[in-house]
C-alpha positions in Angstrom: -18.9 -33.5 1.0 -21.1 -34.8 3.8 -21.9 -38.4 3.8 -23.1 -39.7 7.1 -21.8 -43.3 7.3 -20.7 -44.3 3.9 -21.4 -47.8 2.3 -18.5 -49.8 1.4 -19.2 -50.0 -2.3 -21.3 -48.0 -4.9 -22.5 -48.6 -8.3 -23.5 -45.9 -10.7 -25.8 -47.2 -13.5 -26.0 -45.2 -16.6 -29.0 -45.1 -18.9 -29.8 -45.0 -22.7 -27.3 -43.5 -25.0 -24.9 -42.8 -22.2 -21.5 -44.0 -21.0 -19.7 -44.0 -17.7 -18.0 -40.8 -18.6 -21.1 -38.9 -19.3 -23.3 -36.3 -17.4 -22.6 -36.4 -13.6 -21.4 -40.0 -13.3 -17.6 -39.4 -13.2 -18.1 -36.4 -10.8 -20.2 -38.7 -8.4 -17.5 -41.5 -8.7 -14.8 -39.0 -7.6 -16.9 -37.8 -4.8 -17.6 -41.2 -3.4 -14.0 -42.4 -4.0 -12.8 -39.4 -2.0 -15.0 -40.6 0.8 -13.3 -44.1 0.7 -16.3 -45.7 -1.1 -15.3 -48.2 -3.8 -17.2 -47.1 -6.7 -17.8 -48.7 -10.1 -19.6 -47.2 -13.2 -20.2 -50.2 -15.4 -20.2 -49.8 -19.1 -23.3 -51.3 -20.6 -23.0 -52.7 -24.3 -24.7 -50.9 -27.1 -26.1 -47.9 -25.1 -27.9 -46.6 -28.3 -29.6 -49.9 -28.8 -29.7 -51.6 -25.4 -30.5 -55.2 -24.9 -32.3 -56.1 -21.6 -30.5 -59.4 -21.0 -27.1 -58.0 -21.9 -27.5 -55.0 -19.4 -28.8 -57.4 -16.7 -25.8 -59.7 -17.2 -23.3 -56.9 -16.9 -25.0 -55.6 -13.6 -25.1 -59.1 -12.2 -21.3 -59.6 -12.8 -20.5 -56.3 -11.4 -22.7 -56.2 -8.3 -23.3 -59.9 -7.3 -25.5 -60.1 -4.3 -25.8 -56.8 -2.6 -25.7 -56.2 1.1 -26.2 -53.4 3.6 -22.9 -51.9 2.6 -24.0 -51.6 -1.1 -25.6 -48.6 -2.9 -27.0 -48.6 -6.3 -27.4 -45.2 -8.0 -29.2 -45.3 -11.5 -30.2 -42.8 -13.9 -33.1 -43.1 -16.4 -33.1 -46.5 -18.2 -30.6 -47.6 -15.7 -33.2 -47.3 -13.1 -35.4 -49.9 -14.8 -32.3 -52.1 -15.3 -31.5 -51.9 -11.6 -35.0 -52.6 -10.4 -35.2 -55.6 -12.7 -31.9 -56.9 -11.4 -33.0 -56.5 -7.7 -36.4 -58.0 -8.5 -34.7 -61.1 -10.0 -32.4 -61.8 -7.0 -32.9 -64.9 -5.0 -34.0 -64.2 -1.5 -32.6 -63.2 0.9 -30.7 -60.2 -0.1 -30.3 -56.7 1.4 -29.4 -53.3 -0.1 -28.1 -50.4 1.8 -29.3 -47.6 -0.5 -31.1 -47.3 -3.8 -31.1 -44.0 -5.5 -33.1 -43.6 -8.8 -32.7 -40.4 -10.8 -35.4 -39.9 -13.5 -36.7 -43.4 -13.1 -39.7 -45.0 -14.8 -41.4 -48.3 -15.4 -43.7 -47.3 -18.4 -43.1 -46.6 -22.0 -41.8 -43.2 -22.9 -43.8 -41.3 -25.5 -40.6 -39.3 -26.3 -38.5 -42.4 -26.8 -40.5 -45.1 -28.6 -37.3 -46.9 -29.5 -37.2 -48.1 -26.0 -40.5 -49.7 -26.1 -39.2 -53.2 -26.4 -36.7 -52.8 -23.6 -39.3 -51.2 -21.3 -42.1 -53.7 -22.1 -43.5 -55.3 -19.1 -42.1 -52.7 -16.7 -41.0 -54.4 -13.4 -42.8 -55.8 -10.4 -41.3 -53.7 -7.6 -43.7 -54.9 -4.9 -41.1 -56.8 -2.9 -38.1 -54.5 -3.4 -38.8 -52.2 -0.5 -38.7 -55.2 1.9 -35.0 -55.6 1.1 -33.8 -52.0 0.7 -32.8 -50.0 3.8 -33.0 -46.5 2.1 -34.8 -45.7 -1.1 -34.8 -42.3 -2.9 -36.4 -41.2 -6.2 -35.3 -37.9 -7.7 -36.8 -36.2 -10.5 -36.7 -32.8 -12.2 -39.7 -30.4 -12.5 -39.5 -30.5 -16.2 -38.0 -33.6 -17.9 -38.3 -33.7 -21.7 -37.9 -37.5 -21.9 -39.5 -39.0 -18.7 -42.8 -37.5 -17.8 -43.0 -36.4 -14.1 -46.0 -38.6 -13.7 -43.9 -41.6 -14.7 -41.3 -40.9 -11.9 -44.0 -40.0 -9.5 -45.8 -43.4 -10.1 -42.4 -45.3 -9.7 -41.9 -43.4 -6.4 -45.5 -44.3 -5.1 -45.0 -48.0 -6.1 -41.8 -48.0 -4.0 -43.6 -46.3 -1.2 -41.5 -43.1 -1.2 -42.1 -39.6 -2.4 -40.0 -38.2 -5.2 -37.6 -35.4 -4.4 -37.9 -32.7 -7.0 -34.9 -30.6 -8.3 -36.0 -27.5 -10.2 -34.5 -26.9 -13.7 -32.5 -30.1 -14.0 -34.2 -31.4 -17.2 -33.2 -35.1 -17.7 -30.0 -34.6 -15.5 -28.0 -34.6 -18.6 -24.7 -32.6 -19.3 -26.6 -30.9 -22.0 -29.1 -29.8 -19.5 -26.2 -28.2 -17.5 -26.0 -31.1 -15.1 -22.5 -32.3 -14.8 -22.6 -32.5 -10.9 -25.4 -33.4 -8.7 -24.6 -32.6 -5.1 -28.3 -33.0 -4.1 -27.7 -36.8 -4.4 -24.9 -36.9 -1.7 -27.2 -37.0 1.4 -29.0 -40.0 0.0 -25.8 -42.1 -0.5 -24.9 -42.6 3.2 -26.9 -43.6 6.1 
């Protein structure tokens, strides 16, 4: 594994209907830990019926105030959770790296059950002022998050989405149980 200069701690934030043991999360945790990066994959309550405040409370308890040695890596609904958490932090704060995989701010036609959670999106206008490195990753064909949703998120954050062909929604059922393409974005 090649990580340029690793952050001191990382948090992998799962999404809807997932657990810390799903998809590529444990693989990434092991990769980061082997590079001496303390890594936490918080378990959010009720992943099949997520509650916005409960998820934000768990994230706040785990991360606290981030600094330049902190990296947040989020997937799907976890991206919106991470962005809301960061947007709600008292200034000043700083984050070393933010990596968003299949992120979005808008309601998802394929998952109307998430409309209440997603409602209002998130004002991300001040986030880039506080994040040293930001990356948005999407697949070329995601059955849950339209590519336009992730591209729009990337544009609002002032970055270009990195596209990984054939990754679907980056789920184990899509054949994605490792995600080595993410590693260069974790370090600095």
